Every structure is written in structure tokens, then in C-alpha cells.
MARVEXTOR-162700 format. One record per residue (C-alpha): residue in one letter; x, y, z. Coordinates in steps of 0.001 Angstrom, whole numbers, plus 500000, padded with zeros to 6 digits. Layout:
N
aXYZ
...
END
This chain:
941
m618922127280344351
s618053130949344537
r620400133156342533
t619051136417343881
d618117137772347254
r614999139543348348
d616606142942347715
g616893142449343998
g620007140656342835
l623724140357343118
l624783143503341298
t622982145898343607
a623043146164347373
d620567147761349762
a622279151034350649
a620247151490353831
l621094147963354967
l624796148485354338
a624726151774356235
r623199150087359284
l625770147293359170
e628626149739358656
a627506151707361718
a627712148524363799
v630968147216362318
p632907150116360746
g635070148976357841
g633888145395358179
v631099145144355589
a631491143506352177
a628675143245349643
r630272142829346211
a628887140008344106
s632159138121344581
d632062138448348363
r628494137263348646
l628821134356346236
a632151133200347656
f630746133052351193
a627552131393349999
h629549128168349716
d630637126024352627
a631397122308353043
s627724121377352956
h625561120689349918
y623441123815350417
l623798127212348772
l622145130400350004
v623520133790348970
p623882136301351830
q622928139938351454
a626250141006352923
v629285139600354711
v630273141313357956
t633613140785359702
p633545142082363297
k636765142541365266
d635577141857368805
a632654140954371046
a631621144604371359
q631076144842367608
v629142141562367621
s626975142964370424
e626239146072368382
l625521143931365323
l623019141849367291
r621285145004368524
t621090146213364923
s619712142823363922
a616979143008366566
a616082146613365745
h615721146027362005
g614733142360361786
l617965141241360110
s618778137541360266
l622390136646361157
t624441133511360571
f627816133142362263
r630485131362360281
s634089130583361066
g635877127695359351
g632960126790357070
t633794123074357399
s630393122015358744
l628617119485356554
s624957119861357490
g624140123350356208
q624451125266359476
a626910127876358168
t625016129320355213
n621962131560354978
d620449134316352835
g620550137056355493
i623715138574356931
l626715136259357119
v629047137094360004
d632636135973359390
t634123135306362833
r637326133626361673
r639487136652360999
g638881138730364113
f638770136022366750
r641942133904366794
g643185134495370322
i644569131559372349
e645545131868376021
i647109128966377922
l645969128710381546
d647265126711384527
d650281125293382671
g648036123891379972
a645388122342382217
r642944124850380744
v642895126988377632
r640886130065376719
v640180130307372985
q638347132573370579
p636086131060367906
g638335131718364901
a641268129619366132
t641598126173364571
v641779123042366686
r645266122412365296
a646457125882366313
v645193125329369861
n646744121879370131
t650042123188368744
r650257125657371621
l649201123050374156
a651764120498372915
r654653121926374949
y652580121250378072
g651759117679377049
r648059118572376721
k645428118845373985
l641735119555373518
g639328116707374234
p637392116992370947
d639477115510368115
p637534116021364871
a639117114733361674
s638906118270360261
e641155119611363068
s643474121391360642
a640669123663359414
c637692123501361769
t637612126249364355
i636605126503367990
g633442128339366969
g632291125279365036
v633574122875367692
v631303124525370260
a628421125117367855
n628381121451366773
n629423119789370062
s632330118230368211
s633871114935369209
g636060112705367010
m637892109422366715
a639133108995370284
c637192111289372608
g633843109462372570
t631129111079374690
e633391111439377719
l635771114081376335
n633624115880373752
t632903119607373800
y629916119244376136
r632042117456378740
t635196119576378508
l633947123127378008
e634182124912381350
s632742128335380549
a632162130794377729
v631766134464376994
l628381134682375289
v626824137511373310
l623066137004373523
p620625138104370798
s619753141185372865
g623408142268372752
t624068141316376384
v627613140032376936
l627880137399379675
d630971135608380998
t629510132371382314
g632728131606384177
a632520134689386398
p631753133980390089
d628585136074389885
a627553134854386422
d624212133408387521
d623312136590389399
r624256138683386377
l622085136526384131
r619163136997386531
t619727140777386600
l620478141397382910
e618137138817381381
p615485137914383991
r613150136428381405
i615828134004380238
h616844133106383793
d613276132366384850
g612517130519381622
l615463128188382056
v614325127328385579
r610857126570384243
l612156124369381421
r614542122552383760
d611706121655386088
r609422120704383209
v611902118193381807
r612921116766385156
g609268116303386063
n608582114198382975
a609883110640383402
a609534109848379708
s611612112888378755
v614327111956381230
e614451108399379874
t614643109605376244
i617478111957377182
r619314109199379042
r619005106852376064
l619946109274373298
y622834110961375098
a624407107650376088
i625640107640372479
k627110110431370379
n624217112726369550
t624123116192367964
m620461116211366909
g618486119204368149
y619388121219371233
g621350119664374077
v618357119187376335
n620495116904378489
s621798120156380002
l618375120597381644
v618984117325383485
d622739117542384047
h622880121111385425
t620892123095387949
r621991126747387818
p620429128572384875
v623800129999383806
d625270126480383591
i622226125249381695
l622604128180379294
t626306127458378739
h625612123851377827
l622520124606375742
v624682126833373558
i626986123854372934
g625643122166369806
s623155124973369133
e624745125788365752
g624672129548366201
t620916129695366753
l620954130860370410
a623992133081370998
f627461133995369782
v630365132373371596
a633048135074371760
e635370132989373913
a635438129435375267
t637462128017378154
f638194124291377993
r639589121773380412
t642298120015378428
v643299116345378413
p646711114615378301
a648329114325374876
h649948110920374789
p652960111023372445
y653509107272372121
a651216105259369869
a650943101873368192
t648531101109365355
g647270097987363638
l644808096989360914
l642787093941361952
l641131092029359099
f637974089960359718
r636056087689357353
d632905089811357568
l631061092563359410
a629628090175361999
a633070088938363032
a634402092502363263
t631563093882365357
g631645090746367497
a635230091590368455
l634385095097369685
p633751094221373368
e637180092597373702
l638950095446371900
v637229098106373978
a638063096182377155
a641694095976376011
g641885099786376221
f642320100788372582
a641938104562372216
t640502104264368719
v638679101468366936
e637821102521363375
l635599100376361145
l636075099965357373
d633510097903355491
a634184095710352439
t633567098538349965
s635942100762351933
l638629098087351717
r638154097711347964
v638477101468347515
a641493101658349825
g643178098753348040
r643255100782344819
d645237103548346528
p648925103297345525
e649867104332349079
a647954101434350656
t649880098732352470
e651059095774350417
a648820093391352381
l645751095463351563
r646634095837347881
d647026092052347622
l643790091283349475
t640919089828347458
v638022091465349257
r634823089500349559
d632839090338352673
h635899091409354648
t635711094141357293
a638642095804359026
l639102097504362364
l641898100048362591
v643000100102366236
e645430102294368110
y646910102578371580
q647971106025372826
e650160106139375929
p652194108699377927
t655472106739377944
a657310104235375774
e657226101736378637
a653465102022379005
l653060101479375262
d655283098403375347
d653152096974378148
r649985097625376169
i651382095941373063
a652499092927375101
d649063092585376725
a647317092964373366
r649067089976371810
h646926087553373800
v643760089474372894
l644583089582369170
r645434085874369054
g641952085128370324
l640160087070367597
p638833085464364366
l641260087349362119
t641959086412358504
a645583087603358819
p647897087978361818
g647099091046363905
e650147093175364539
l650634096574366180
s653352098940365003
a654838102013366649
e656958102756363572
p655933106212362237
d655903105334358527
t653840102184359105
r651380104051361310
a651091106833358730
a650370104285355995
l647667102637358099
w645985105927358937
h646199106913355283
i643906103966354568
r641259105409356883
k641710109113356201
g642224108611352479
l638790107074351950
y637065110410351639
a639701111675349213
t639557108558347074
v635779108337346791
a635030112059346611
g637923112719344230
a636801109992341840
r633156111031341757
p631656111931338369
s632225115562337423
g629209117694338303
t628111115583341272
t628236116468344955
a629868114322347649
l627711113877350771
l629348112629353978
e626707111547356493
d626965110252360033
i624742108355362443
a625153106557365763
v623424103577367346
p624050101584370507
v627155099484369867
h625222096215370069
r623052097459367154
l625993098351364906
l625967095076362933
p622302095125361853
t622486098879361222
c625436098549358828
a623832095559357108
d620592097474356644
l622453100543355355
t624197098441352724
e620848097067351608
l619471100615351526
f622313101773349249
d621491098965346820
r617774099647346918
h618223103323346031
g621026102816343511
y623906104357345467
t626614102029344202
g630122102268345614
s629028103950348851
v631405103282351711
i630741102814355437
f633433103677357947
g633655105285361345
h634179105102365071
a633124101546365864
k633643101648369626
d631106104482369791
g628587102895367410
n629179105939365201
v629570105374361460
h629886107630358434
f628821106882354898
l629566108671351669
l627176109216348747
n627598110991345425
e624552112812344047
d623646115095341143
f621295117764342450
d620702119238338995
d618494116249338153
p615043116487339835
r614630112705339678
l617825112244341667
v616703114818344219
e613601112673344704
r615810109625345081
y617862111399347736
l614680112399349607
a613367108838349563
f616712107504350750
t616839110009353608
d613344109098354792
d614178105392354717
m617483106004356466
a615732107920359247
d613334105033359817
l616225102577359809
v618410104444362334
l615607105383364694
g614351101811364515
h617697100696365917
g617462103190368792
g619986105557367255
t620454109209366395
l620361110753362924
k623322113014363686
a626213111869365829
e628926114439365126
h628092116701362198
g625208118664363719
t621535118871362770
g621896121799360387
r619330121923357598
i619813118337356547
m618105116819359609
a616066119747360957
p612741118239359691
y613487114991361558
v614111116373365076
r610494115827366153
r610576112273364815
q613684111464366876
y612674113120370166
g608895113058370161
d606446115931370617
e607272116831374219
l611038117272373933
h610621118861370517
d608337121431372123
v610920121999374885
m613474122756372184
r611111125223370563
e610676126917373934
v614459127161374272
k614650128889370884
r611829131311371713
l613380132078375092
l616851132920373793
d616020134211370299
p612408135442370488
h612477137017367019
g614030133967365361
l616833135983363773
l619807133747364545
n620433131208361782
p616796130673360752
g615957127329359156
v618774125554360990
l618315122879363699
l614545123539364100
t612177124309361256
d608524124475360269
d609445123728356656
p609353119963356000
t611315120461352774
v614141122648354122
h616578119741353734
i615951119505349989
s615754123248349347
h618650125420348164
l620638122353347135
k624039123160345691
s624800121935342209
t628410121519341106
p628935122488337459
t631847121100335509
v634313123966335162
e637995123059334940
e639981119879335180
e642274121341337825
v639482121991340317
d636418119893339437
r637324117423342197
c636880120142344845
v634325119243347519
e634446122766349039
c635539121393352423
g637685124434353275
y640702122487354548
c642883124658352301
e641899127983353833
p644070128122357007
v647278127567355002
c646523130083352247
p648673133249352473
s645988135454350902
q643205134330353259
d643041137636355164
l643669139918352193
t641503138762349322
t640373135166349036
t641262131496349525
p641638128391347335
r638101127237348110
r636684130641347251
r638808130827344089
i637251127568342966
v633651128374343879
l633920131714342109
r635029129879338971
r631879127792339356
e629792130941339774
i631419132466336689
a630492129317334764
r626907129563336023
a626643133206334992
r628047132383331552
a625634129476331102
a622720131666332172
g623674134422329736
d623973136916332620
t626628139078330988
d626485141866333592
l627155139463336449
l629762137633334399
d631663140858333673
r631535141883337334
l632744138531338622
e635570138278336103
r636718141811336852
e636739141269340600
y638340137840340203
q641464139197338549
y642961140898341593
d641289138832344297
a642046135406342899
v644762135673340235
d647037138603341062
t647208137846344806
c647613134080344532
a651107133112345713
v650916129800343774
d652820128344346731
g651109124920346612
m650336124888350330
c646669124327349519
r647582120925348074
t649219119889351349
a645894120382353129
c643471119269350395
p641907115817350846
v641624115436347063
l645087116928346393
i644126120037344426
d646825122666343880
t644873125811343073
g648131127294341838
d647763125095338748
l644534126912337954
t646093130312338634
r649087129587336420
r646812128574333555
l644658131679333958
r647778133828333956
a648967132042330805
e645651132751329087
r646087136435329888
r649564136642328374
g649636138035324845
r651898136807322100
t654228139808322509
e654696139200326214
q655280135484325694
k657924136270323051
a659615138848325264
w659949136448328172
a661080133648325872
s663814136021324701
a664714136714328315
a665097132970328846
r667511132748325907
h669573135621327313
w669150134889331019
d672763135618331938
g672515139155330625
f669006139655331980
t669957138703335543
r673133140802335475
a671143143807334233
a668588143376337011
s671415142994339525
g673033146171338267
a669741148049338551
l669383146979342192
t672945148009342976
l672356151394341342
a669105151840343263
r670867151084346550
a673407153792345762
t670696156464345469
p668415157930348139
d665402155641348742
a662975158313347571
m664289158219344010
p663716154518343166
a660486154631345166
r659146157491343028
a660326155866339814
t658682152512340499
a655504154204341769
a655227156078338488
g655821152921336487
r653200151014338465
k650692153788337877
l651460154003334162
l651651150284333401
s650293147992336119
t650911146957339702
d651143143417338354
v653959144374335973
v656238146906337707
p657733145939341097
a657569148357344011
w660823149557345571
s661245149150349313
p664193150139351494
e665066146652352745
l665965145443349257
p669681144614349001
r672152145507346299
g672459143163343347
g674299139866343560
t677160138431341548
r677359136287338436
r677331132507338867
r680409130703337575
p681182127067336698
r683351124925338948
a685192121779337966
a685560118756340218
g687564115578339873
t685344113204341881
p682161115144342600
r679516113891345019
a676912116141343429
v676249118823340847
y675675122218342451
f673049124376340732
p673248127789342460
a669945129618342077
c669922132701339893
v668280134608342731
s671805134977344167
t672697136970341054
l669582139097341278
f669814139802345023
g672976140176347041
p673313139024350657
a671358140694353450
d674533142024355053
p677488142150352650
h679812142785355610
a678738139524357319
g679403137250354373
p679108136826350603
g675826134876350602
v674568131307350398
r676447130395347224
d679886130958348704
a678746129605352074
f677651126300350541
l680887125892348613
a682916126728351730
l680994124147353773
c681554121465351136
e685248122281350953
r685530122218354749
a683868118797354829
g685943117395351973
v682884117015349720
e683537117867346072
v680743119407343991
r680630120394340337
v678990123564339025
p678000123043335370
e679195125033332424
s676888127843331273
i675327127965334768
a674909131736334457
s672344131166331687
l670295128549333529
c667266128740335803
c664825126352337488
g661991127822335396
t659869129041338312
p659714132717337167
w658058131634333909
k655910128846335324
s654427130943338138
k653487133722335716
g651983131432333096
l654769132258330627
t654742128883328957
a656953129769325982
g659768131052328178
h659546128015330456
a659858125710327440
v662921127629326207
m664597127405329600
r663854123715329880
e665476123097326518
q668603124823327842
v668705123189331269
v668060119530330479
p671051118789328215
v673451120695330490
l672355118761333559
r672295115441331737
s675925115966330936
a676905117419334323
t675201114614336279
e676675111947334025
e673213110935332813
g671659111124336263
a674417109371338217
l674924112457340420
p672224114402342279
v671640118090341587
v671823120332344669
v669971123676344683
d670424126389347317
a666920127946347345
a663973125778348380
s661503127141345824
c664102126674343075
t664707123114344272
e660991122477343894
g660868124193340494
l663844122304339107
a662500118996340426
r659287119614338489
m661170120602335369
l663265117424335518
g660452115193336721
e660647112823333745
e664405112996333189
g665607110559335837
i667736113212337562
q667499113546341344
v667149117101342689
v668049117770346331
d667825120947348377
a671121122228349741
v669867122073353335
a668977118393352989
f672307117676351272
v674248119445354004
d672255117648356703
s672970114196355283
t676374114567353609
v678214117677354811
l677239118265358438
p678605114945359772
r682044115854358331
l682225119409359668
p684219120430362743
a682243121129365922
a680398124414365688
r680723127384368001
r676998127618368520
i675326130997368881
p672738131516371652
s669598131459369481
v668162131458365989
v664635132035364728
v663884129936361637
h661252130462358965
p660391127251357078
t659001127957353642
c656136126582351623
s658665124817349405
s660687123345352273
t657454121975353689
q656370120405350412
l659857119036349805
g659737117415353250
i663008118999354377
d661787120870357463
p663218118181359803
a666601118625358085
l666243122394358405
l665726122052362174
r668648119654362554
v670976122077360783
a669590124931362889
d670266122888366020
a673905122581364940
i674048126376364688
a672316127558367868
e671642126529371446
d668007127573371121
v666073127092367888
v662736128896367646
q660216128041364946
p657272130415365440
q654039128516365947
d652284131007363682
w654678130554360763
s653155130345357315
c654067130984353706
c655389134551353451
a653796134938349980
f656820136776348574
a656572134148345829
g659451135257343646
d658383138760342667
r654809138613343999
g655941140390347183
l657448143158345048
l654394143502342832
h651852143210345658
p653591144018348957
e650204144038350667
l650056140269350111
t653285139601352001
s652257142059354723
s649014140188355299
a650530136715355046
t653307137404357538
a651357139448360102
a650862136678362670
e654394135306362327
a655876138800362569
r654044139366365863
a655402136075367180
v658971136927366081
r658803140257367854
n658179138281371053
h661308136146370467
p664372138372370126
a667185136159368863
t670851136224367910
a670069135453364266
y667161134934361888
a667226132430359049
s665297130808356236
v666140128686353195
n665106130843350237
r666451134278349325
t663138135898348420
c661534134499351579
e664399136039353517
l663563139376351884
g659890138988352782
m660591138131356412
t663134140943356715
r660481143363355515
a657840141912357829
t659885141767361038
g662613144365360657
h665216141671361411
p667791140650358777
y666997137099357633
r669815135109356047
h670101131654354550
l670600128990357196
l673761127749355486
e675375131173355783
l675063130855359558
l676386127285359524
d679396128464357540
e680131131146360131
v679897128898363195
t682085126136361698
r684916128345360439
r688309127834362018
END
């Protein structure tokens, strides 16, 4: 791995280079050591450090950047989600980040088509298509994080789409920016004429290549054979056979070209039906032969997915505590499973499918009865078996090793010998515990290896294995890359798979479109036979919280700081780079990285835990951030906040009084005072005043109850912050008590409640001493109030519910959010509501992790005729006081949701956490209130 670039290291940047890039993309150039090292990492096992990271805003800036590239010989690599596994999104030239500026989604023809920019994730597109009953054809497993740019660049497919509904088959047209800077809409009626006029050399060259391939019978036969299965090796030369017009050939050559031919600024897809009814089953066979022998009958029976899990996969899955009971109890010998699923448009159609399948399943040589279930929890458990394999194996790998997820495809009738030979190959090369799983009906399987690239002997082992694997797969008539793209990992093997003639055609395609070889050099085609074992990424042991990270990037779309500073993946890889610099004795680089890390990664982390919800190995980067904050706290600060915990009643009332006083003065006065304090002390210590802040709240008081159903723990945030509109109501605390009284549900508020807190303010800041003090105060009070855990504790702010649940995790006391409690216990006993016309709701990171969003929507439905949850909602990043200390974080995190809310004027706006309400009020200009305040209003008599 190269630690420096050709311009002399990470601490200096080429001023002339940066000036050229800045002229092309004003304000979009980053070249700090942290920026370059953070973007050097993607989901692959390669590491090349770019000279700069450029973030263009539109196709015009990309066009100018490409012209600059051509004029000065600068190599460019386009990167969006960074989830690709084969090394196609990393390079040591200029890295172009296309995720932030290209997220547009436009629904066409009532969902029959969709026009998308490359930075939008597959999930975001499908979320917008859902209301039309449509979805994209490609269904990659990484749909939550992979973007349309990568979907097109890699010709993505997935579990259900096969070769019929992949990107190649469903992409209708694209707006391309060619290496010359020419922008071409291939869907325009005159697109072919424009290509001939603007790029005559390319137009003529495509005609010549088309005729060359079609005139060679051997080439046509190779194309027919290899593209009958999933195949992402090399360029899509099948386009030279499938299409006649040069502009159509160009469009389809770009699909799967991995950013080496053009930039796709926009892609228009034909969508496919999204069938909402599904039934799933896990079919167990005695061995691989029996399972693969059943494939023809299962495919004929119309199953949408048929996923294979080999014996090692089943052993791994059986150790997962979330596995089904049958799988945990199974003594695996040579067993193989097929996970099958029907997907249908109606419940009746699904019932018919299930009925027809019974006869098919009875005829299969199963070791246990084959059953299909439409029950959501059962289906989720079954899919967890399949999707959890990667997490289980990669998460349990030895610290310091790299997880490699490979994929191949063979004709279905060759699947059995291929899997058997792969298993033998694992044993021969010492890859114990490697699992084989994948899309059996397509002959497409994945396998997972763990390797230590710091050991030269193991690099040699990996090289030998790869050579043997190539011989094995090609010997079975298969392809070395089915879904993940050629990248660097298979670039030296393209000639071996296609032969000299088609390999030369591919080289001609590259020379025709990118004559200077500046787009993603070293990817897909290469003259370097060792490119696949060069620049290998080692994974140093750094911290327990994050060593499991496989750098997949699934966390990035849910991170609130993604567009401001950094993301969970980049926080982790920068910790690894800091460890490398420390180990190398590079004190200058170490100082620079640690200095830049403080604001980028620590101060602007919302510690909201959303990264854990997306992480396949369940990492919460907030745990790392909290520890780093704790390490920064001095003894004096720890003591001060521990004292605050002991005197929390007085502290909260003082803060409330300060807010009330500030509201009584002109806004300029508190704004100037806090600005001065932030300048004198720190922006991470003194909050910033903003005009939407309310007056202070009121003191919490105990409440006795004869036969309570629960213990009510009102959050102290209601003391700190008063209600959004004091004229509309007193706030969530009084609203909750009024609702309970109206429903005849008694609740108890414990003694000394004014001195208690969930502990989140201390935990999020790394103030461990104060958190311990508060815990010592809370636990005995709640033990007594709940009658030793007999009663649940109800909390009226979602983040406080989460914080208290963590604090009491080992105490045997149930903690429930007020919204969930009202949904299950109070709402059914309330009088009919006088529903308002509409409400916009903002779920929170905590409500999502608590699993109460369905309850939130049910309560909202009781309040309003029309409930709107913005499709672009995300964590607001107010994070207690983080939005006061760093308002730029909340502004960035809420930008997309705020735009969506402005397009949905509503009667009311609601959330389930007071500080989140403050953040959304600031972002949108609309007064957000707690959902239960609205429910109280509409059920009053």
C-alpha cells in the first residue's frame, strides 16, 4: 500500500493542481490529509490515496472537470456510495464524489418509469415508487446504501431480478458526460444524430466494432454463452450484438463499465411491479446434490427467489441467537438449504401459489417438512438467516484481517460440481470456515474469505487461490464476476475469460471512448498482471468498538453528518489511519489527523445510533465517540458534571430560568452574549442562542396513585424547555397526564422526580462520573416506584426512553415510550377524536431504534385525516444540546426533510422528542409539538 502520492505526501498538496480543480468546480475541492485518507477507503480490499476529492454539483461542472482532466492529464475516478467490492471506486488520481450533488429522483408515467441521478440510493428510489406499486428491476442486497451510479456502473442485479430485469435490461436511456466534456442525452429523439455530429469518431468507431463482432461467429457464440448467465466481467460487448444504433450501443456499453468510459449524470429506468404479498420457506436437503437437483422443479414452480446456503453456512447461521428454533436444533452434516420465496400482487394470488406449492414440496427429498409462511416475523427470521451470514462471519473474523466477499456464476446445471470444487479449493488453500451462499436459480454463488494482507505469505496464498479459482470457474463454463463488477480484482483475468479477440474489442472500446486512458485507470482492463494484488488494504487493530468494521458503507446514508463533515465509515477508517501514522512514527501526520478528527468526527457526531441500524456487523460508532469524548474530559470537568447530577433539580431550574429571561429580552442580546462565550471558551462548550428557542419549562412534581398501571417518568427536558406555543397548551407532561386521566388509566410519578434524569446528557458527552452518580440516584427510586419491576416505566421523550432503558438494562425494569404506552393502553379508552385535516410527523432516531414508529403512525392517524411522513426524513441531529453547540449540524441533517415539509403544508407538525421538535422548528419554520399534545387537544370534551 502506498502511503504517499506522486506529488510528495499527505501533508502537502499541489497548489497548481488544486487551482485547476477549483476553477472547474468552485468550492468543491478538498485536499486535507483527512479528506484524502477517508475517501481512499471503500468496501473493497484495496487502498489508493487520491490527490484530491472533488464534489461537483451538476453535469456542467463534471463536463468542465473532464475537460480539465483531458487538458492536464489528470486521472479521474467517480465514486458515489462506495459499496463496490472489487476495487472500482478507488484510485490515486482525482476522486470525484458524485453522491452529494446528484440525488434527484423524478417519477414518470405514474411510476412506469423513473429518472434518477447517480447519488440516489436504490432504497430512496424504491421508496418513492412504492406508492405507485412499482420498483426498480435491480435488487442488490446493498440497496439501502448502494446508489444508482454504482447500479449502472456495475450492471447490478440481485436476488430476484436474474438477467431479465437487471440494469442492462431495464435502463432506457441516460444523460452521459463523455471524456471530452460532451453531454449527451441518449433518450432524445435526435440522440444518434447528435452523437454523429458531436463525436463523429466515436459514432463511426461503434459502427465498426459492431460489424466486427457480428461478423465473427466465435465472438457471437462466446457472447451468447457468457451473457446467458449473470456476467459483469469486462465491458458489455453483448450490446454490440443486441443493439444497432451507435447511441444505443453506447448507452449499453456504459452499463457495467465501472466509470471507465463516461459519467452517467442521469439514468431513466423502466420499472417493474412491486408485489406486496410474499411467502417464504427454508427447505432443508441432506446434501448439496439433493438441493441442486431440486432446482428445476422449484424454478418451474415460479419461486421469485431461490437462495442456496451450504453446510458451513447452516452451521454459522445455527449459532445466531436469532436463528429459527429448527435451525438451532439441527445437527448439520452435509446439509444444504434453499431459501425460497413467492412474491405476488394480491393475497389471493399468493394463496393460490402456496396451495400449488404443497404438491411440489411434498415431492422433494427434504429432511424436514417444507412449509411456506406469509407471517412477517417468520419471514424476517428466515431472511435473517440468509442476510445475517455476512455479518456473522465477517464480524467474527480475527482482528486485523480483511473480509472478502466474492461472486461467480456458472450454468445452473454446473452449480453442483462448482460448489463441490470450491469447497475442496478452500480446504486445499487453508481457508477454513468459508461459506458458500447465493442465488441458486441463476447459478450465481457468493463465498466469503478472511485474509491478512499484512503477511506476504498469505498474500501469496490468496494469489494462488485466485488463480486456481479462475481455472475452476472457467472450466465449468462460468464467469469470474456475476454481480460485483470486474474492478481491479479480476481485471487481469478478462482476457482469459473472453479470449484474445473479444479482449481486443474491449480495448478498442476503451481507446475509442477514453483515448487518453484517464477514467479510472487500472480498473476493468489492465496491462499489469499484478494489479489485483497491488495496493491491498490492511486492517490494523485499533479499538474494540470498531475493529469489526468491514468498511462496507451501509452506515453512510443514515448518518446526519454525512453532508457536513464525515460518516461512521470514515470515522472508523480515520482511526485506522491515525493508528498507522502512530505506528510509523509519523508525528506530523498524526498531529494533523488528530487535529482534523476532533471537529469532523467527534464534535459533529450526533451519537444517534442510526449507524447501528444499518451496519451488518452492528457497530454503533457513537460508542467510539462517547469514549473519545470521555478521554478528553479533565478531572475538573468530570467533577463539575458529577456535581450537577447531584443537584439536578436546581441545575435544570436555573437553566429554565435563564431561557425564560433570554426570551424576555431582545434576541440580539442573548445572541451577542452566547457568541462572545463561544469565542472565549469553545463552540463545543457554550450553546448558541437562536430565536426559535422557547421559554423555560416548569418543575416536575411527584404524583401518587392508588392502583397505577405504570410509573410515569417525565423527562427533564420539559423543565429545561417550555412548550412550543404556551397559548396552545402546557406541553407533553400535562398532555400525557390528561390523556391517562381521560382514559381512566392511573399512573404514578415517583418521589424526587425533579432530581432524576435518564443519564443521556452525561453519556453522550462522555461524562462517565456524572452518569454513574445519576444512575445511583435513579435506580433505587425506580425500584421502589415500580414495586421491584412489577410496573413499567413510561417516558415522554423518545431519546430519554432509550437512555433510561440502557441505564436500567440489567435491573429487570421495563421502560416504555409514552407514545407506545398511549397506543396500546390509553388510545383504546379515549373518546372519539375530532380529527384535524393533516399532520406532518417526524420520527426520530430513538423512535426508530425503539421500534415505536408504527405506534407513532397509529396515534397520528387518530389525530388527523391525512398523516404525512416525509420520505426524506432522517435524524435531525439536535442530539440533546448538539444542535445548540453546532447548529450547522442540524441545518445539514435536516435540509432534505425541510425541503419536503415545505412541499406539504399541514394543519400541525409533530414529533416525539422535545429537542427534535426544536430542531425541526428551526429547520422548517413550522412549530413542531409532541404528538401527544395534539392527541390531548383532539380528544378533549
